[in-house]
C-alpha positions in Angstrom: -5.8 -24.3 -56.8 -2.9 -23.9 -54.3 -3.1 -20.1 -54.6 -6.9 -20.0 -54.1 -6.4 -22.0 -50.9 -3.9 -19.5 -49.7 -6.2 -16.6 -50.5 -9.1 -18.2 -48.7 -7.0 -18.9 -45.6 -5.7 -15.3 -45.6 -9.3 -13.9 -46.0 -10.4 -16.1 -43.1 -7.5 -15.0 -40.9 -8.2 -11.3 -41.7 -11.9 -11.8 -40.8 -11.1 -13.3 -37.5 -8.5 -10.6 -36.7 -10.8 -7.8 -37.6 -13.5 -9.2 -35.3 -11.0 -9.5 -32.5 -9.8 -5.9 -33.0 -13.4 -4.6 -33.0 -13.7 -5.9 -29.4 -10.2 -4.7 -28.2 -9.8 -1.8 -25.9 -10.0 1.6 -27.5 -6.5 3.0 -26.7 -6.3 6.8 -26.8 -9.9 7.2 -25.9 -10.9 9.5 -23.0 -11.6 7.8 -19.7 -14.3 8.9 -17.4 -13.3 10.0 -13.8 -15.6 7.4 -12.3 -13.6 4.7 -14.1 -10.3 5.8 -12.5 -11.7 6.7 -9.0 -10.9 3.3 -7.5 -7.3 3.6 -8.6 -6.9 7.3 -7.6 -5.7 6.7 -4.0 -2.4 8.5 -3.7 -1.4 9.7 -0.2 1.4 12.2 0.3 3.7 12.4 3.3 1.6 15.5 4.4 -1.5 13.4 4.6 -3.2 14.8 1.5 -5.4 12.0 0.1 -6.0 10.2 3.5 -9.7 9.2 3.7 -12.1 9.8 6.6 -11.9 7.3 9.5 -10.1 6.7 12.7 -8.7 4.0 14.9 -6.5 3.3 17.9 -3.9 0.6 18.7 -6.3 -1.0 21.1 -8.8 -1.5 18.3 -6.1 -2.5 15.9 -4.7 -5.4 17.9 -7.7 -7.7 17.1 -7.6 -6.7 13.4 -3.8 -7.4 13.3 -4.2 -10.8 14.9 -7.0 -11.7 12.4 -5.5 -10.3 9.2 -1.7 -9.7 9.7 -0.2 -12.0 12.3 -0.1 -15.1 10.1 2.5 -13.4 7.9 4.2 -10.8 10.2 4.3 -12.8 13.4 3.0 -12.1 16.9 3.3 -8.3 17.7 5.0 -7.7 14.3 8.2 -9.6 15.3 8.4 -11.2 11.8 8.0 -14.6 10.2 7.3 -16.0 7.9 7.4 -12.6 6.2 8.6 -9.1 6.9 9.3 -7.9 10.4 7.4 -4.8 11.3 8.7 -3.9 14.7 12.1 -3.2 16.2 15.4 -2.4 14.7 15.6 1.0 16.3 19.2 2.3 15.9 20.3 -0.5 13.6 20.8 1.7 10.6 24.0 3.0 12.0 27.2 2.1 10.2 28.9 -1.1 11.2 25.7 -3.0 12.0 23.4 -5.2 10.0 20.3 -2.9 9.5 16.9 -4.1 10.6 14.5 -2.2 8.3 11.1 -2.1 10.0 8.3 0.4 10.1 9.8 1.9 13.3 13.4 2.0 12.3 13.4 2.8 8.6 10.1 4.2 7.2 10.2 8.0 7.0 6.4 8.8 7.1 3.5 7.2 9.0 1.2 8.0 6.0 3.3 5.5 3.9 2.2 2.8 6.3 -1.5 3.6 5.8 -1.0 3.8 2.0 0.8 0.5 1.8 -1.7 -1.4 4.0 -4.6 0.0 2.0 -3.1 -0.9 -1.4 -1.5 -4.3 -0.6 -2.6 -5.9 2.7 -3.6 -8.4 3.8 -1.6 -10.1 1.1 -4.3 -12.8 0.4 -7.1 -10.3 0.3 -5.7 -6.8 -0.5 -8.0 -3.8 -0.4 -10.4 -5.7 1.9 -9.9 -3.6 5.1 -12.0 -0.5 5.8 -10.4 2.9 6.4 -11.2 2.6 10.1 -9.5 -0.8 10.2 -6.4 0.5 8.4 -6.1 3.5 10.8 -6.4 1.0 13.7 -3.8 -1.4 12.3 -1.5 1.5 11.5 -1.9 2.8 15.1 -1.2 -0.7 16.5 2.0 -1.0 14.4 3.1 2.5 15.4 2.4 1.7 19.0 4.4 -1.6 18.9 7.3 0.5 17.7 6.9 2.9 20.6 6.0 5.9 18.3 2.5 6.5 19.6 0.5 5.5 22.7 -2.0 2.7 22.7 -5.0 5.1 23.2 -3.8 7.7 20.6 -6.4 7.9 17.8 -5.1 8.0 14.3 -7.1 9.8 11.6 -6.3 11.9 8.6 -5.0 14.8 10.7 -3.1 12.9 13.5 -1.5 10.3 11.3 0.1 13.0 9.1 1.6 14.6 12.2 3.3 11.5 13.5 7.1 12.1 13.4 8.8 8.8 12.4 12.3 8.1 13.9 14.0 7.9 10.5 12.2 10.8 8.9 15.5 12.7 8.4 17.3 9.7 7.1 16.1 10.3 3.5 16.8 12.9 0.9 13.5 14.7 0.4 11.7 14.6 -2.9 11.1 18.2 -4.0 7.4 17.8 -4.4 7.0 16.9 -0.8 8.4 19.5 1.6 9.5 18.4 5.1 
C-alpha cells in the first residue's frame, strides 16, 4: 500500500510538471525581428542608431525640470542622485575627480542612449526622441559644450566633441 501511494504521488507530480513544461518558453526557437525591435536600440559613438528627432537646450529645460530635476538637482548640480554638471578639469592627478557628463563622458551619443534606456528612473523609456534630444542639449549646454540654441539631432549630436573624449582607450569597433 505504501508503495502504491508513492507511485500515485510520483505520477501526479509528473503530470503537473509536464503541464508546466508545455507552457514554458521554447528556448532555442527562432525569434521574429518584430519581437526584438523594441530592444534593438544600440547607439554607437558615431551616431549610428540614433532615431529621427531634434531638440534644443531651451526646449530641454522644461522637460528637465519636470522629469529630471527631482533626482539630479537644479541645473544638474546633483542631489539626491548623480551630479550631471561641472567637474571640468577634476580628473587630473592629485584631485578628487568629479565625474559628470561634462567632465568624464567621452561621447554625447552615450548621453542620449542612457537617457533613452534608463531615464527618468521612475518611468524609464517614457520620453520621446524629441524630448531626449532636448534634455541632452540642455545637459550639454549646462556643461558649456554647446550653445542654448544649438539644435541636437542624429547628425549634430554625433559631431559634438566632449571634453574627455581622448581620456579613454578606444574600443577597436568604434574608430575615433
